[in-house]
SEPA-546502 format. One line per field, with one value per residue (C-alpha): residue number from 0; residue in three letters; x, y, z. Coordinates in nm, 3 decimals, decimal comma. Layout:
BEGIN
num = [NUM  ...];
residu = [ALA  ...];
c1 = [X  ...];
c2 = [Y  ...];
c3 = [Z  ...];
//
This chain:
BEGIN
num = [0  1  2  3  4  5  6  7  8  9  10  11  12  13  14  15  16  17  18  19  20  21  22  23  24  25  26  27  28  29  30  31  32  33  34  35  36  37  38  39  40  41  42  43  44  45  46  47  48  49  50  51  52  53  54  55  56  57  58  59  60  61  62  63  64  65  66  67  68  69  70  71  72  73  74  75  76  77  78  79  80  81  82  83  84  85  86  87  88  89  90  91  92  93  94  95  96  97  98  99  100  101  102  103  104  105  106  107  108  109  110  111  112  113  114  115  116  117  118  119  120  121  122  123  124  125  126  127  128  129  130  131  132  133  134  135  136  137  138  139  140  141  142  143  144  145  146  147  148  149  150  151  152  153  154  155  156  157  158  159  160  161  162  163  164  165  166  167  168  169  170  171  172  173  174  175  176  177  178  179  180  181  182  183  184  185  186  187  188  189  190  191  192  193  194  195  196  197  198  199  200  201  202  203  204  205  206  207  208  209  210  211  212  213  214  215  216  217  218  219  220  221  222  223  224  225  226  227  228  229  230  231  232  233  234  235  236  237  238  239  240  241  242  243  244  245  246  247  248  249  250  251  252  253  254  255  256  257  258  259  260  261  262  263  264  265  266  267  268  269  270  271  272  273  274  275  276  277  278  279  280  281  282  283  284  285  286  287  288  289  290  291  292  293  294  295  296  297  298  299  300  301  302  303  304  305  306  307  308  309  310  311  312  313  314  315  316  317  318  319  320  321  322  323  324  325  326  327  328  329  330  331  332  333  334  335  336  337  338  339  340  341  342  343  344  345  346  347  348  349  350  351  352  353  354  355  356  357  358  359  360  361  362  363  364  365  366  367  368  369  370  371  372  373  374  375  376  377  378  379  380  381  382  383  384  385  386  387  388  389  390  391  392  393  394  395  396  397  398  399  400  401  402  403  404  405  406  407  408  409  410  411  412  413  414  415  416  417  418  419  420  421  422  423  424  425  426  427  428  429  430  431  432  433  434  435  436  437  438  439  440  441  442  443  444  445  446  447  448  449  450  451  452  453  454  455  456  457  458  459  460  461  462  463  464  465  466  467  468  469  470  471  472  473  474  475  476  477  478  479  480  481  482  483  484  485  486  487  488  489  490  491  492  493  494  495  496  497  498];
residu = [MET  VAL  ARG  GLU  LEU  THR  HIS  PHE  ILE  GLY  GLY  LYS  HIS  THR  THR  GLY  MET  SER  GLY  LEU  PHE  ALA  ASP  VAL  TYR  ASP  PRO  ASN  THR  GLY  THR  VAL  GLN  ALA  ARG  VAL  PRO  LEU  ALA  GLY  ARG  ALA  ASP  THR  GLU  ALA  ALA  ILE  ALA  ASN  ALA  GLU  GLU  ALA  GLN  ALA  ASP  TRP  GLY  GLN  TRP  ASN  PRO  GLN  ARG  ARG  ALA  ARG  VAL  LEU  LEU  ARG  PHE  LEU  GLN  LEU  VAL  GLU  ALA  GLU  ARG  GLU  ASN  LEU  ALA  ARG  MET  LEU  SER  ALA  GLU  HIS  GLY  LYS  THR  VAL  ALA  ASP  ALA  HIS  GLY  ASP  LEU  GLN  ARG  GLY  LEU  GLU  VAL  VAL  GLU  PHE  ALA  ALA  GLY  ILE  PRO  HIS  LEU  LEU  LYS  GLY  GLU  PHE  THR  ASP  ASN  ALA  GLY  THR  GLY  ILE  ASP  VAL  HIS  SER  LEU  ARG  SER  PRO  LEU  GLY  VAL  VAL  ALA  GLY  ILE  THR  PRO  PHE  ASN  PHE  PRO  ALA  MET  ILE  PRO  LEU  TRP  GLN  ALA  ALA  PRO  ALA  LEU  ALA  CYS  GLY  ASN  ALA  PHE  ILE  LEU  LYS  PRO  SER  GLU  ARG  ASP  PRO  SER  VAL  PRO  LEU  ARG  LEU  ALA  GLU  LEU  PHE  LEU  GLU  ALA  GLY  LEU  PRO  PRO  GLY  VAL  LEU  ASN  VAL  VAL  ASN  GLY  GLY  LYS  GLU  ALA  VAL  ASP  THR  LEU  LEU  GLU  ASP  PRO  ARG  VAL  GLN  ALA  LEU  GLY  PHE  VAL  GLY  SER  THR  PRO  ILE  ALA  ALA  HIS  ILE  TYR  ALA  THR  ALA  ALA  ALA  HIS  GLY  LYS  ARG  ALA  GLN  CYS  PHE  GLY  GLY  ALA  LYS  ASN  HIS  MET  ILE  VAL  MET  PRO  ASP  ALA  ASP  LEU  ASP  GLN  ALA  VAL  GLU  ALA  LEU  ILE  GLY  ALA  GLY  TYR  GLY  SER  ALA  GLY  GLU  ARG  CYS  MET  ALA  VAL  ALA  VAL  ALA  VAL  PRO  VAL  GLY  GLU  GLU  THR  ALA  ASN  ALA  LEU  VAL  ALA  LYS  LEU  THR  GLU  ARG  ILE  ALA  THR  LEU  ARG  VAL  GLY  ARG  SER  ASP  ASP  PRO  GLU  ALA  ASP  PHE  GLY  PRO  LEU  VAL  SER  ARG  ASP  ALA  LEU  ASP  ARG  VAL  ASN  ARG  TYR  VAL  GLY  ILE  GLY  ALA  THR  GLU  GLY  ALA  GLU  LEU  VAL  VAL  ASP  GLY  ARG  GLY  PHE  THR  LEU  SER  GLY  HIS  GLU  ASN  GLY  TYR  PHE  ALA  GLY  ALA  THR  LEU  PHE  ASP  ARG  VAL  THR  PRO  GLN  MET  ARG  ILE  TYR  ARG  GLU  GLU  ILE  PHE  GLY  PRO  VAL  LEU  SER  VAL  VAL  ARG  ALA  ALA  ASP  TYR  GLU  GLU  ALA  LEU  ARG  LEU  PRO  THR  GLU  HIS  PRO  TYR  GLY  ASN  GLY  VAL  ALA  ILE  PHE  THR  ARG  ASP  GLY  ASP  THR  ALA  ARG  ASP  PHE  THR  ARG  ARG  VAL  GLY  ALA  GLY  MET  VAL  GLY  VAL  ASN  VAL  PRO  ILE  PRO  VAL  PRO  VAL  ALA  TYR  HIS  THR  PHE  GLY  GLY  TRP  LYS  ARG  SER  GLY  PHE  GLY  ASP  LEU  ASN  GLN  HIS  GLY  PRO  ASP  SER  ILE  ARG  PHE  TYR  THR  ARG  THR  LYS  THR  VAL  THR  SER  ARG  TRP  PRO  SER  GLY  ALA  LYS  GLU  GLY  ALA  SER  PHE  THR  ILE  PRO  THR  MET  GLY];
c1 = [0,000  0,138  0,123  0,006  0,225  0,154  0,298  0,266  0,155  -0,002  -0,006  -0,215  -0,151  -0,226  -0,158  -0,129  -0,248  0,010  -0,128  0,229  0,362  0,685  0,735  0,920  1,097  1,195  1,571  1,568  1,329  1,308  0,930  0,722  0,626  0,477  0,379  0,474  0,321  0,553  0,484  0,454  0,501  0,151  0,199  0,536  0,407  0,120  0,372  0,576  0,269  0,164  0,511  0,531  0,202  0,297  0,644  0,514  0,393  0,655  0,937  0,794  0,798  1,072  1,368  1,294  0,943  1,075  1,334  1,059  0,907  1,240  1,267  0,919  1,006  1,309  1,088  0,840  1,110  1,270  0,936  0,920  1,287  1,274  0,979  1,149  1,472  1,288  1,090  1,414  1,588  1,301  1,309  1,683  1,835  2,082  2,073  1,845  2,149  2,286  1,944  1,955  2,285  2,131  1,855  2,086  2,322  2,022  1,882  2,215  2,172  1,818  1,972  2,224  1,951  1,750  2,017  1,896  1,831  2,206  2,305  2,098  2,247  2,389  2,692  2,699  2,952  2,889  3,010  3,164  3,175  3,086  2,731  2,697  2,619  2,633  2,451  2,359  2,047  2,008  1,682  1,526  1,541  1,177  1,108  1,402  1,423  1,624  1,679  1,806  1,952  1,837  2,136  2,050  1,670  1,662  1,999  2,028  1,668  1,721  2,061  1,889  1,545  1,637  1,863  1,637  1,327  1,505  1,613  1,250  1,230  0,968  1,123  1,023  1,177  1,214  1,337  1,445  1,150  1,336  1,279  1,036  0,845  1,075  1,087  0,707  0,680  0,929  0,712  0,411  0,606  0,711  0,344  0,260  0,541  0,372  0,519  0,246  0,099  0,285  0,613  0,749  0,616  0,731  0,703  0,806  0,909  1,172  1,317  1,000  0,970  1,340  1,327  1,031  1,216  1,518  1,325  1,054  1,160  0,981  1,241  1,538  1,791  1,839  2,049  2,136  2,321  2,376  2,604  2,863  2,719  2,378  2,529  2,720  2,408  2,188  2,448  2,488  2,113  2,037  2,299  2,155  1,819  1,965  1,943  2,184  2,291  2,497  2,543  2,739  2,843  3,046  3,350  3,648  3,767  4,119  4,262  4,640  4,796  5,146  5,401  5,378  4,997  4,822  4,740  4,460  4,292  4,339  4,186  3,878  3,844  3,864  3,615  3,357  3,414  3,446  3,166  2,923  2,585  2,704  2,933  2,641  2,786  2,945  3,197  3,273  3,639  3,680  4,060  4,316  4,669  4,927  5,276  5,550  5,533  5,560  5,266  5,065  5,122  5,028  4,723  4,585  4,635  4,449  4,170  4,121  4,098  3,856  3,629  3,574  3,403  3,156  2,788  2,568  2,200  1,855  1,838  1,641  1,891  2,054  2,361  2,421  2,720  2,549  2,237  2,136  2,194  1,902  1,797  1,859  2,029  2,266  2,355  2,412  2,635  2,854  2,887  2,974  3,254  3,398  3,417  3,581  3,843  3,930  3,955  4,179  4,430  4,366  4,417  4,074  4,150  3,789  3,502  3,164  2,962  2,867  2,698  2,337  2,131  1,937  1,567  1,630  1,772  1,587  1,719  1,985  2,272  2,641  2,926  3,238  3,491  3,861  4,101  4,478  4,740  4,496  4,657  4,542  4,477  4,204  3,836  3,769  4,006  3,891  3,513  3,273  3,132  2,902  2,904  3,097  3,418  3,754  4,059  4,415  4,658  5,014  5,232  5,610  5,640  5,446  5,473  5,319  5,041  4,974  4,956  4,690  4,393  4,526  4,537  4,214  3,924  3,706  3,790  3,524  3,694  4,030  4,195  4,539  4,627  4,958  5,115  5,334  5,205  5,438  5,316  4,953  4,994  5,170  4,901  4,608  4,765  4,868  4,609  4,354  4,020  3,745  3,726  4,023  4,040  4,342  4,292  3,924  3,808  3,484  3,559  3,202  3,217  2,988  2,677  2,823  3,108  3,046  3,032  3,154  3,399  3,635  3,683  3,424  3,268  3,122  2,981  2,913  3,076  2,889  2,866  2,605  2,518  2,726  2,775  2,772  2,411  2,299  2,483  2,334  1,973  1,980  2,076  2,256  2,125  2,362  2,216  2,410  2,220  2,262  2,036  2,133  2,120  1,930  2,205  2,149  2,408  2,474  2,483  2,795  2,909  3,180  3,149  3,077  3,357  3,369  3,683];
c2 = [0,000  0,340  0,595  0,950  1,216  1,586  1,924  2,045  2,408  2,588  2,269  2,088  1,838  1,957  1,832  2,190  2,353  2,258  1,914  1,790  1,479  1,280  0,913  0,797  0,467  0,173  0,149  -0,218  -0,319  -0,026  -0,007  0,302  0,317  0,668  0,980  1,327  1,656  1,917  2,273  2,548  2,919  2,962  2,677  2,811  3,165  3,035  2,867  3,188  3,396  3,144  3,142  3,521  3,545  3,274  3,415  3,747  3,581  3,304  3,559  3,724  3,406  3,418  3,188  2,952  2,892  2,815  2,580  2,382  2,304  2,162  1,953  1,808  1,739  1,538  1,324  1,258  1,159  0,929  0,748  0,658  0,652  0,299  0,376  0,690  0,503  0,234  0,494  0,671  0,347  0,235  0,553  0,630  0,282  0,323  0,052  0,091  0,121  0,400  0,567  0,573  0,759  1,005  1,077  1,093  1,350  1,569  1,535  1,640  1,979  2,003  1,940  2,218  2,456  2,385  2,591  2,898  3,109  3,109  3,124  3,438  3,636  3,956  4,154  4,436  4,701  4,912  5,273  5,252  5,629  5,850  5,750  5,555  5,182  4,967  4,638  4,416  4,219  3,922  3,936  3,674  3,740  3,646  3,381  3,159  2,851  2,534  2,320  1,982  1,677  1,318  1,164  1,290  1,337  1,371  1,517  1,814  1,938  1,928  2,097  2,387  2,398  2,359  2,667  2,870  2,793  2,837  3,187  3,283  3,245  3,064  2,795  2,664  2,328  2,210  1,850  1,614  1,467  1,133  1,063  1,317  1,106  1,161  1,542  1,545  1,331  1,551  1,853  1,672  1,598  1,962  2,059  1,795  1,932  2,272  2,457  2,693  2,603  2,769  2,822  2,514  2,445  2,165  2,225  1,954  2,060  2,130  2,434  2,645  2,608  2,684  2,989  3,122  3,088  3,262  3,549  3,625  3,924  3,784  3,505  3,656  3,372  3,036  2,726  2,465  2,132  1,954  1,957  2,231  2,376  2,421  2,547  2,815  2,913  2,936  3,135  3,386  3,413  3,457  3,732  3,905  3,914  4,050  3,727  3,561  3,219  2,925  2,676  2,353  2,157  1,856  1,693  1,473  1,379  1,237  1,011  1,016  0,693  0,746  0,463  0,455  0,422  0,121  -0,032  -0,256  0,043  0,250  -0,022  -0,052  0,328  0,340  0,058  0,224  0,580  0,490  0,238  0,316  0,438  0,322  0,625  0,868  1,103  1,443  1,335  0,995  0,920  0,890  0,905  0,705  0,847  0,600  0,748  0,534  0,230  -0,018  0,141  0,156  -0,207  -0,329  -0,101  -0,209  -0,576  -0,543  -0,334  -0,592  -0,870  -0,674  -0,573  -0,940  -0,977  -0,688  -0,771  -0,563  -0,621  -0,478  -0,165  -0,356  -0,643  -0,616  -0,800  -0,567  -0,334  -0,105  -0,108  0,022  0,364  0,604  0,589  0,439  0,764  0,740  0,381  0,468  0,759  0,537  0,272  0,540  0,676  0,330  0,295  0,635  0,542  0,221  0,407  0,673  0,407  0,361  0,006  -0,143  -0,372  -0,447  -0,379  -0,335  -0,290  -0,653  -0,685  -0,807  -0,908  -1,226  -1,154  -0,782  -0,755  -0,426  -0,268  0,004  -0,203  -0,146  -0,343  -0,183  -0,059  -0,004  0,179  0,189  0,412  0,695  1,027  1,383  1,437  1,172  1,262  0,998  1,199  1,549  1,489  1,372  1,025  0,989  0,612  0,313  0,391  0,435  0,563  0,508  0,787  0,694  0,969  0,948  1,143  1,345  1,677  1,529  1,375  1,711  1,890  1,659  1,764  2,118  2,176  1,989  2,222  2,066  2,122  1,959  1,703  1,531  1,282  1,159  0,828  0,835  0,761  1,072  1,382  1,624  1,504  1,525  1,875  1,998  1,842  1,996  2,342  2,335  2,126  2,316  2,175  2,284  1,973  1,761  1,421  1,274  0,897  0,982  0,907  1,108  1,426  1,556  1,798  1,762  1,980  2,261  2,314  2,418  2,214  2,348  2,301  2,528  2,617  2,462  2,269  2,570  2,912  3,174  3,316  3,111  2,735  2,490  2,426  2,538  2,911  2,998  2,884  3,133  3,412  3,308  3,299  3,628  3,987  4,197  4,527  4,735  4,987  5,281  5,445  5,733  5,872  6,240  6,383  6,686  6,932  7,108  7,045  7,223  7,065  6,868  6,874  6,608  6,234  6,096  5,914  5,730  5,908];
c3 = [0,000  -0,100  0,181  0,111  0,274  0,325  0,407  0,768  0,784  1,077  1,278  1,017  0,739  0,387  0,036  -0,087  -0,405  -0,669  -0,755  -0,804  -0,630  -0,612  -0,538  -0,229  -0,297  -0,080  -0,143  -0,048  -0,328  -0,569  -0,526  -0,446  -0,080  -0,054  -0,246  -0,125  -0,249  -0,399  -0,296  -0,551  -0,487  -0,342  -0,093  0,017  0,051  0,266  0,495  0,518  0,602  0,862  1,016  1,023  1,211  1,461  1,526  1,655  1,974  1,996  1,983  2,294  2,503  2,762  2,687  2,976  2,847  2,500  2,653  2,824  2,483  2,370  2,687  2,637  2,273  2,386  2,608  2,327  2,081  2,335  2,379  2,010  1,919  1,778  1,550  1,422  1,352  1,157  0,962  0,872  0,776  0,553  0,342  0,339  0,332  0,619  0,882  1,184  1,410  1,191  1,190  1,570  1,542  1,295  1,544  1,846  1,697  1,620  1,972  2,120  1,950  2,092  2,435  2,370  2,254  2,570  2,747  2,560  2,873  2,934  2,566  2,503  2,788  2,646  2,756  3,010  3,100  3,407  3,395  3,049  3,076  3,364  3,453  3,127  3,101  2,789  2,736  2,442  2,353  2,122  1,929  1,696  1,323  1,257  0,992  0,894  0,673  0,629  0,320  0,433  0,254  0,220  0,395  0,745  0,754  1,135  1,231  0,996  1,042  1,418  1,390  1,216  1,376  1,743  1,777  1,547  1,754  2,086  1,980  1,915  1,537  1,331  1,115  0,772  0,689  0,330  0,370  0,095  -0,091  -0,097  0,274  0,423  0,677  0,977  0,938  0,923  1,235  1,421  1,340  1,486  1,803  1,838  1,823  2,083  2,302  2,312  2,016  1,888  1,546  1,261  1,446  1,266  0,917  0,685  0,311  0,066  -0,278  -0,539  -0,712  -0,700  -0,323  -0,274  -0,501  -0,307  0,023  -0,130  -0,283  -0,026  0,189  0,494  0,520  0,700  0,696  0,535  0,597  0,337  0,327  -0,005  -0,306  -0,357  -0,682  -0,521  -0,196  -0,387  -0,582  -0,275  -0,083  -0,366  -0,426  -0,058  -0,031  -0,338  -0,159  0,163  0,364  0,596  0,475  0,595  0,314  0,332  0,027  -0,075  0,079  0,005  0,350  0,386  0,654  0,690  0,816  0,952  0,965  1,346  1,351  1,498  1,159  1,281  1,445  1,129  0,911  1,132  1,128  0,749  0,707  0,931  0,810  0,444  0,403  0,684  0,558  0,213  0,206  0,197  0,461  0,414  0,680  0,525  0,468  0,092  0,070  0,268  0,259  0,387  0,432  0,282  0,057  0,341  0,523  0,199  0,108  0,454  0,468  0,129  0,214  0,544  0,387  0,112  0,368  0,586  0,296  0,219  0,557  0,512  0,507  0,276  0,346  0,385  0,595  0,860  0,875  1,220  1,092  0,795  0,803  0,553  0,340  -0,002  -0,150  -0,140  -0,507  -0,847  -0,954  -0,659  -0,747  -1,112  -1,009  -0,791  -1,062  -1,316  -1,097  -1,041  -1,417  -1,449  -1,191  -1,373  -1,703  -1,547  -1,447  -1,077  -0,952  -0,886  -0,592  -0,498  -0,741  -0,572  -0,890  -0,929  -0,592  -0,579  -0,278  -0,335  -0,357  -0,385  -0,734  -0,793  -0,472  -0,481  -0,343  -0,411  -0,266  -0,118  -0,375  -0,307  -0,539  -0,492  -0,654  -0,711  -0,809  -0,741  -1,113  -1,128  -1,115  -0,850  -0,627  -0,717  -0,716  -0,449  -0,523  -0,221  -0,212  -0,073  -0,261  -0,086  -0,273  -0,155  -0,246  -0,151  -0,002  0,008  0,332  0,591  0,406  0,092  0,300  0,465  0,130  -0,017  0,201  0,237  -0,139  -0,220  -0,315  -0,045  0,321  0,534  0,759  0,786  1,021  1,108  1,272  1,457  1,794  1,781  1,960  1,781  1,442  1,548  1,688  1,375  1,157  1,345  1,324  0,958  0,770  0,560  0,675  0,910  1,131  1,230  1,397  1,573  1,580  1,525  1,168  1,166  1,365  1,399  1,695  1,994  1,995  2,206  1,960  1,601  1,278  0,946  0,662  0,473  0,108  -0,127  0,159  0,337  0,243  0,508  0,817  1,078  1,113  1,237  1,602  1,899  1,971  1,599  1,570  1,834  1,655  1,321  1,437  1,632  1,569  1,829  1,959  2,172  2,416  2,562  2,845  3,088  3,357  3,404  3,756  3,635  3,557  3,225  2,956  2,631  2,289  2,188  1,826  1,846  1,829  2,178  2,361  2,690  2,813];
//
């Protein structure tokens, strides 16, 4: 039976006015499991108007009262965590265990945002000048929006919505139409937790919905996570319309393996970070950089042996290491890149293109692929593949290994595996990437730090979650005040100072 999904506007489900729908597929079988409406301009404008009206009151709630809504939301999600994880897994294709992680990392940002009474405290200077005090206020922007990707249908919406709502904004979420059920359910749970109707609206759609959010002057800020070309376009378009924007794009994350590294630990890290979630993570390790031929030979041999033990299965298979890709297009893209790599002259050590799961021949399954002797000139090195493909680029020495991620156009995350503290310290200070792991393959910061990449991986001055999120979703007002004693003063024609 094909489920019928909706938008969620003003606390109510609606199919909207466009009459357009998209199919939501089961990645395990390739069959349609749901239909989702696609918003046109009128639907999106209705959501914006609804959000603007609701925000006027929500923005006046005191921070503690808003925090209580987030705390109740956390309790509600916890009560149905398993159902949410299975819903997410069934539409995305990641394993149920991985879906739990998706949800958990989003909830950690909700927990952070529940501390909003402290986070919104402004600054104060007593007697900055004689009898003059200065203090600052952080005010909500109004209506803000988020455009989120298919690969983290719980985490990224919560990373954006929780700080935005805590700061007193209304939030319009435009999730991926490939797996929209969890974002819709999260919106329902926010309403149940006490969030006023309209403060969080969910609008499904494509380019027309996005263009409306970008162009409508009532939307003050916008966050985006997706591919680099679209991130760059949205950032530029938002700026042209006077909006704040934080836009995060593609990645090509490297992991440096030094000769002194614990090789077994490094192999397990590469297997999990490279092939987990079928490689559909912006923080996946796509490039292994062993230093020295001896290290490289040993690493490739151990990786090849370990890949042979991987279990690819249905997303609801508790024994599966990873499940299918999200769509037929995603599978075709991965297979195409494997072919490109072979044509370019990389050594195809393990070819995942021939994998099929018995009984699920129409599912979007790809086996793990391993390339060796990849060079920086190859497309499989320069471009993001977003699938279970790991490339080994051999470096002659540490300096060459350091240059590879530093000079790559993407700068999301990077890791180094070593036992030497001096090497690790030098690497963390000099490497050109936004997030660095030392013996940690996926260096996603905890919720009270900030997440963001450099170069073509991130556009905008402020990153996601942590203190940057509070700065992004508020504007600062600085007040200089004096209470004269009553003595009459003449006019001053010079710029005021506090001397």
